[in-house]
C-alpha positions as CSV (number, residue, x, y, z in Angstrom):
1,M,115.6,32.7,119.4
2,A,115.7,36.5,119.3
3,K,118.9,38.2,120.5
4,R,118.5,40.0,123.7
5,R,119.0,43.7,123.6
6,T,121.9,44.8,125.9
7,S,122.1,48.6,125.2
8,G,118.6,49.4,126.3
9,S,115.7,47.9,128.3
10,V,112.0,48.2,128.9
11,R,110.4,47.3,132.2
12,Q,106.9,47.7,133.7
13,R,106.6,49.7,136.9
14,S,104.2,49.1,139.7
15,S,102.0,51.8,138.4
16,G,101.5,49.8,135.2
17,R,103.5,52.2,133.0
18,W,106.5,51.1,131.0
19,Q,109.9,52.6,131.7
20,A,112.5,52.9,128.9
21,R,116.2,53.0,129.6
22,V,119.4,53.0,127.5
23,R,123.0,52.4,128.6
24,D,125.4,55.3,128.5
25,P,128.4,54.2,126.3
26,L,131.0,55.9,128.4
27,S,130.0,55.3,132.0
28,G,128.0,52.1,131.4
29,A,125.1,53.4,133.6
30,M,121.5,53.0,132.6
31,V,119.8,56.3,131.8
32,A,116.0,56.5,132.1
33,L,114.2,58.0,129.1
34,G,110.9,58.3,130.9
35,T,107.7,56.2,131.3
36,F,105.2,55.4,128.7
37,G,101.6,54.1,128.6
38,T,102.3,51.1,126.4
39,K,105.3,48.8,125.9
40,A,105.3,49.6,122.2
41,D,105.9,53.4,122.9
42,A,108.7,52.5,125.4
43,D,110.3,50.2,122.8
44,R,110.1,53.0,120.2
45,A,111.8,55.5,122.6
46,V,114.7,53.0,123.2
47,T,115.1,52.5,119.5
48,L,115.2,56.2,118.8
49,A,117.7,56.8,121.6
50,L,120.0,54.0,120.3
51,A,119.8,55.5,116.9
52,D,120.9,58.9,118.3
53,Q,123.8,57.1,120.1
54,S,124.9,55.6,116.8
55,R,125.1,59.2,115.4
56,G,127.4,60.2,118.2
57,A,124.8,61.6,120.6
58,R,124.8,60.6,124.3
59,V,123.5,61.7,127.6
60,N,125.7,62.0,130.7
61,P,123.5,60.3,133.4
62,D,124.9,62.6,136.1
63,R,124.9,65.9,134.4
64,G,121.4,65.3,133.0
65,R,120.2,65.8,136.6
66,L,121.1,69.5,136.3
67,L,118.2,71.8,136.9
68,L,117.1,74.1,134.0
69,S,117.6,77.1,136.3
70,D,121.2,76.3,136.9
71,S,121.8,75.6,133.2
72,A,120.1,78.8,132.1
73,W,122.1,81.1,134.4
74,A,125.3,79.3,133.4
75,W,124.3,79.8,129.7
76,L,123.9,83.6,130.3
77,A,127.2,83.9,132.2
78,E,129.1,82.2,129.4
79,R,128.1,85.0,126.9
80,P,130.0,88.1,127.9
81,Q,129.6,89.4,124.4
82,L,125.9,90.2,124.9
83,R,125.0,93.9,124.9
84,P,123.8,95.2,128.2
85,R,120.2,95.8,127.0
86,T,120.1,92.3,125.5
87,R,121.3,90.8,128.7
88,E,118.6,92.7,130.6
89,L,116.0,91.3,128.2
90,Y,117.2,87.7,128.7
91,E,117.4,88.1,132.5
92,G,113.8,89.4,132.5
93,L,112.6,86.6,130.3
94,L,114.2,84.0,132.5
95,R,113.0,85.5,135.8
96,L,109.5,86.3,134.8
97,H,108.4,83.7,132.2
98,I,110.7,80.7,131.9
99,L,112.1,79.7,135.3
100,P,108.9,80.1,137.4
101,S,107.4,77.2,135.5
102,L,110.4,75.2,134.3
103,G,113.3,76.3,136.5
104,G,113.0,73.4,139.0
105,V,112.8,70.7,136.3
106,E,115.8,68.5,135.6
107,L,117.1,68.7,132.0
108,R,116.6,65.0,131.5
109,K,113.0,65.3,132.4
110,L,112.3,68.1,130.0
111,S,110.1,66.7,127.2
112,P,108.4,68.2,124.2
113,S,105.1,67.8,126.0
114,T,106.5,69.7,129.0
115,V,107.6,72.6,126.8
116,R,104.3,72.5,124.9
117,R,102.3,72.8,128.1
118,W,104.4,75.8,129.3
119,Y,104.1,77.5,125.9
120,A,100.3,76.9,125.7
121,G,99.9,78.2,129.3
122,M,101.5,81.5,128.4
123,L,99.3,81.9,125.3
124,R,96.2,80.9,127.2
125,N,96.8,83.5,130.0
126,G,97.1,86.3,127.4
127,S,100.0,87.8,129.4
128,P,102.7,88.4,128.4
129,G,102.0,89.4,124.8
130,S,102.6,87.2,121.8
131,S,105.9,88.9,121.0
132,T,107.3,88.3,124.5
133,V,106.1,84.6,124.3
134,A,108.0,84.2,121.1
135,K,111.2,85.8,122.6
136,A,110.9,83.5,125.7
137,Y,110.5,80.4,123.5
138,R,113.6,81.4,121.3
139,L,115.6,81.9,124.5
140,L,114.6,78.5,125.9
141,H,115.4,76.9,122.6
142,A,118.9,78.4,122.5
143,I,119.6,77.3,126.1
144,L,118.6,73.7,125.4
145,T,120.5,73.7,122.1
146,T,123.6,74.4,124.1
147,A,122.7,71.7,126.6
148,T,122.3,69.3,123.7
149,A,125.8,70.3,122.4
150,D,127.2,69.8,125.9
151,E,125.7,66.2,126.0
152,L,123.2,67.0,128.7
153,L,120.3,66.1,126.4
154,V,120.0,63.8,123.4
155,K,117.5,66.0,121.6
156,N,116.2,69.5,122.1
157,P,112.6,69.3,123.4
158,C,111.7,72.6,121.8
159,V,110.0,71.3,118.6
160,I,106.9,73.6,118.3
161,A,106.9,74.8,114.7
162,G,106.7,78.6,114.4
163,A,106.6,79.2,118.1
164,G,109.6,81.5,118.0
165,R,108.3,83.7,115.2
166,E,107.0,87.1,116.3
167,R,103.7,88.1,114.7
168,A,103.5,91.8,115.8
169,P,100.3,93.6,114.7
170,E,100.6,96.0,111.8
171,R,101.6,99.5,112.8
172,K,99.9,102.6,111.3
173,V,102.3,104.9,109.5
174,I,101.4,108.6,110.0
175,T,101.5,111.2,107.2
176,V,104.2,113.8,106.7
177,A,101.7,116.5,107.7
178,Q,101.2,114.7,111.0
179,V,104.9,114.7,111.6
180,W,105.1,118.5,111.3
181,A,102.0,118.7,113.6
182,L,103.9,116.6,116.2
183,A,106.9,118.9,115.9
184,E,104.6,121.9,116.6
185,A,103.0,120.2,119.5
186,V,106.2,119.1,121.3
187,E,108.3,121.6,123.3
188,P,110.7,123.6,121.1
189,R,113.7,121.9,122.7
190,Y,112.5,118.6,121.2
191,R,111.2,119.8,117.8
192,A,114.3,118.8,115.9
193,L,114.3,115.4,117.6
194,V,110.8,114.6,116.2
195,L,111.7,115.8,112.7
196,M,115.0,113.9,112.6
197,A,113.4,110.7,113.8
198,A,110.9,110.9,111.0
199,F,112.9,112.1,108.1
200,T,116.3,110.5,108.7
201,G,115.2,107.1,110.1
202,L,117.6,107.2,113.1
203,R,116.7,105.1,116.1
204,R,116.0,106.7,119.4
205,G,119.3,105.5,120.9
206,E,121.2,106.8,117.9
207,L,119.5,110.2,118.3
208,F,120.1,110.3,122.0
209,G,123.8,109.6,121.4
210,L,124.2,112.0,118.5
211,T,126.9,114.6,119.0
212,R,127.4,118.0,117.3
213,G,130.5,116.8,115.4
214,R,128.5,114.0,113.6
215,I,126.3,116.6,111.8
216,D,127.8,118.1,108.7
217,L,125.7,121.1,107.7
218,L,128.0,121.9,104.7
219,D,127.3,118.5,103.0
220,H,123.9,118.1,104.6
221,T,124.7,114.7,106.2
222,V,124.6,113.0,109.6
223,T,127.0,110.2,110.5
224,V,125.8,107.5,112.9
225,V,128.7,105.9,114.8
226,E,127.3,105.3,118.3
227,Q,124.1,105.1,120.3
228,R,123.2,105.8,123.9
229,Q,121.0,103.4,126.0
230,Q,119.6,103.6,129.5
231,L,119.5,100.5,131.6
232,R,116.7,99.7,134.1
233,D,118.8,100.9,137.0
234,G,119.3,104.3,135.3
235,T,122.9,103.6,134.1
236,L,123.7,105.3,130.8
237,I,125.9,103.4,128.3
238,V,127.3,104.4,125.0
239,G,128.1,101.8,122.4
240,P,128.0,100.9,118.7
241,P,124.7,100.9,116.8
242,K,122.3,98.0,116.9
243,T,123.7,96.3,113.8
244,D,126.9,96.5,111.7
245,A,124.8,98.2,109.1
246,G,123.9,100.8,111.7
247,R,127.2,102.6,111.0
248,R,126.2,104.8,108.2
249,T,126.0,108.3,106.8
250,V,122.5,109.6,106.1
251,A,121.7,112.6,103.9
252,L,119.6,115.4,105.5
253,P,116.7,116.7,103.4
254,A,116.9,120.4,102.7
255,P,113.9,121.5,104.9
256,L,115.6,120.0,107.9
257,I,118.7,122.1,107.6
258,P,117.2,125.4,109.1
259,E,115.5,123.4,111.8
260,I,118.8,121.7,112.8
261,E,120.7,125.0,112.6
262,A,118.2,126.7,114.9
263,H,118.4,123.8,117.4
264,L,122.2,123.8,117.5
265,A,122.3,127.5,118.0
266,A,119.8,127.5,120.8
267,Y,120.5,124.3,122.8
268,V,123.9,122.8,121.9
269,P,127.3,124.0,122.9
270,A,130.0,124.6,120.3
271,D,132.0,121.6,121.5
272,A,132.1,118.8,118.8
273,D,131.4,116.2,121.5
274,A,128.4,118.0,122.9
275,L,125.1,116.0,122.8
276,V,122.6,117.3,120.3
277,F,119.5,116.4,122.3
278,T,119.7,117.0,126.1
279,G,117.4,117.6,129.0
280,E,116.3,121.0,130.3
281,K,119.4,121.3,132.5
282,G,121.7,120.3,129.7
283,G,122.4,116.8,130.8
284,P,121.7,113.6,128.8
285,L,118.1,113.2,127.9
286,R,116.6,110.5,130.1
287,D,114.1,107.9,128.7
288,H,111.4,108.7,131.2
289,V,111.7,112.4,130.6
290,W,111.4,112.1,126.9
291,Q,108.5,109.6,127.2
292,A,106.5,112.1,129.2
293,K,107.0,114.8,126.7
294,W,106.3,112.5,123.8
295,A,103.1,111.2,125.4
296,E,101.8,114.7,125.9
297,A,102.4,115.7,122.3
298,R,100.9,112.6,120.7
299,T,97.9,112.6,122.9
300,S,97.1,116.2,122.1
301,L,96.8,115.2,118.4
302,G,94.7,112.1,119.0
303,L,97.7,109.7,118.3
304,A,97.8,108.1,121.8
305,D,98.9,104.7,120.4
306,L,101.7,106.1,118.3
307,H,105.2,104.9,119.3
308,F,108.2,107.1,118.9
309,H,109.9,104.2,117.0
310,D,107.0,104.5,114.4
311,L,108.4,107.8,113.3
312,R,111.4,105.9,111.9
313,H,109.2,104.3,109.3
314,V,107.4,107.5,108.2
315,A,109.6,108.2,105.2
316,Y,109.5,104.8,103.6
317,P,105.9,104.6,102.3
318,H,106.2,108.1,100.8
319,R,109.3,107.2,98.9
320,R,107.4,104.6,96.9
321,L,104.5,106.9,95.7
322,G,106.3,108.9,93.0
323,S,107.6,112.4,92.7
324,E,104.9,114.1,94.8
325,H,106.4,112.4,97.9
326,P,110.0,112.4,99.2
327,G,112.3,109.5,98.7
328,A,110.6,107.7,95.8
329,D,112.4,104.4,95.1
330,A,115.3,105.2,97.4
331,P,117.0,102.2,99.0
332,H,115.8,102.1,102.6
333,G,117.7,99.1,104.1
334,P,121.1,100.9,104.4
335,R,119.5,104.2,105.3
336,L,117.6,102.7,108.2
337,G,120.7,100.8,109.4
338,R,119.3,97.3,108.7
339,R,121.3,94.2,107.7
340,R,118.6,93.3,105.2
341,P,117.1,95.7,102.7
342,S,113.5,94.7,103.5
343,L,111.1,96.6,105.7
344,P,109.2,94.7,108.4
345,A,105.7,93.6,107.4
346,R,104.2,95.6,110.2
347,H,105.2,98.8,108.4
348,P,104.1,98.0,104.9
349,G,104.4,100.3,102.0
350,P,102.4,100.4,98.8
351,R,103.3,97.8,96.2
352,R,103.4,98.0,92.4
353,R,100.4,96.4,90.7
354,H,102.0,95.4,87.4
355,R,105.4,94.2,86.4
356,R,107.3,95.7,83.4
357,R,106.7,93.8,80.2
358,P,109.7,91.9,78.9
359,G,111.8,94.0,76.5
360,R,110.1,97.2,77.4
361,P,112.5,100.0,78.3
362,H,112.5,101.6,81.8
363,R,111.4,105.1,82.2
364,A,113.9,107.7,83.6
365,G,113.5,108.5,87.2
366,T,112.2,105.1,88.3
367,G,115.4,104.3,90.2
368,R,116.1,101.2,88.1
369,G,119.1,100.5,85.9
370,D,121.5,102.9,87.6
371,P,124.2,100.7,89.3
372,S,125.2,103.7,91.4
373,V,121.9,103.6,93.3
374,S,122.8,101.0,95.9
375,G,123.2,98.3,93.2
376,R,119.6,98.3,92.0
377,R,118.9,97.1,88.5
378,G,116.8,98.6,85.8
379,G,116.3,102.1,84.2
380,L,117.8,105.5,85.0
381,M,117.7,107.9,87.9
382,T,118.8,111.5,87.3
383,P,120.6,113.7,89.8
384,E,117.4,115.8,90.1
385,T,115.4,112.7,91.0
386,R,117.9,111.7,93.7
387,I,117.6,115.1,95.3
388,R,113.8,114.9,95.2
389,C,114.0,111.5,96.9
390,G,114.8,113.0,100.3
391,P,116.7,111.0,103.0
392,F,118.8,108.1,101.9
393,V,122.4,106.9,102.4
394,A,124.4,109.8,101.2
395,H,125.8,109.8,97.7
396,G,125.5,112.0,94.6
397,P,125.2,115.8,94.4
398,S,124.3,118.2,97.2
399,P,120.6,118.5,98.1
400,A,118.3,121.0,96.5
401,P,118.1,124.6,97.6
402,R,116.2,125.3,100.8
403,G,112.5,126.0,100.7
404,T,111.9,123.7,97.7
405,G,110.6,120.2,97.1
406,P,107.7,118.1,98.3
407,W,108.6,118.2,102.0
408,H,107.3,121.8,102.1
409,Q,104.2,120.8,100.1
410,N,103.2,118.4,102.9
411,R,103.9,120.8,105.7
412,P,100.8,122.3,107.2
């Protein structure tokens, strides 16, 4: 005679469906796992739940009745280390995309099929965009991972492979000549802002928070230590850069020096703490003010779909094309303030077609073999080549004299 199972049970409901239940090892109460179309599916659910219990997982039958909305806001409140802009992003994702559909569902009733229907519904509607859908899924996954660790769930129901991966469309990288044209089109007060965004790789918040004391015209460098962000309510906050690698010193290409000197003389007080880029009245440059100026300049050149952040990636493709372009083979990860030295796929640069043959020596000037060039391996890079490379994390000799180099060759 088969031994009766005491830690779980399966019973048929009046609807004809089969309910699976397991016993909570601490409270002794029976916890419902849901209903299934066949007895075999219900038995399988009980078997899997008991296997989870044997590995130390359990579900508190009372706390499992907690609504997702309560769990989500508690999850956010327990993370005071989040940056203000990140907190705003998470609040918006919860309020607009997650809680309207799933907020009233108890955690114990969240299943992979429930999450899958919610995810498919957002993709089917076409709004929000695919990047926002991926962000919302990652946030839900993180919240339910915490719920699983808190023994509110046996298993995280977010099991859609690749759902949290953002697949942003490839962004077009404009030419150096177009950068100079944008600098001519924008108001003179913001000319240096466009040029520094393109040729130093600083983010918008880093440029808006840049002070006069961070620019060293003698050594031709700019030091990034803080950034300034504007919240939805208009509050301005100053904090560290986006990543730990964001704290960096970036070399200024020689053609930028006279542009920066002219800007500092015309618009920036002599105080070292004075902001480099300000509004027309001398106050902090507001996001909506700059966005209006930027939209006017880009539209006048037929670049209506160009984002200001796209300027940050202008220098990279040209550094890979050889001596006729600035920055050839210069390491771009540290210069752009990224943790990883790779560039996102949506800003691709040209790739080398052929690999070097084994045993064949490297040519001088390729940026390989000089351990002083950010640890890269391979051949030699002369000081003259480093100067020609344009902006990168500052090291080596001083930049070339003003008025020389390929930056001027690309200027209209």
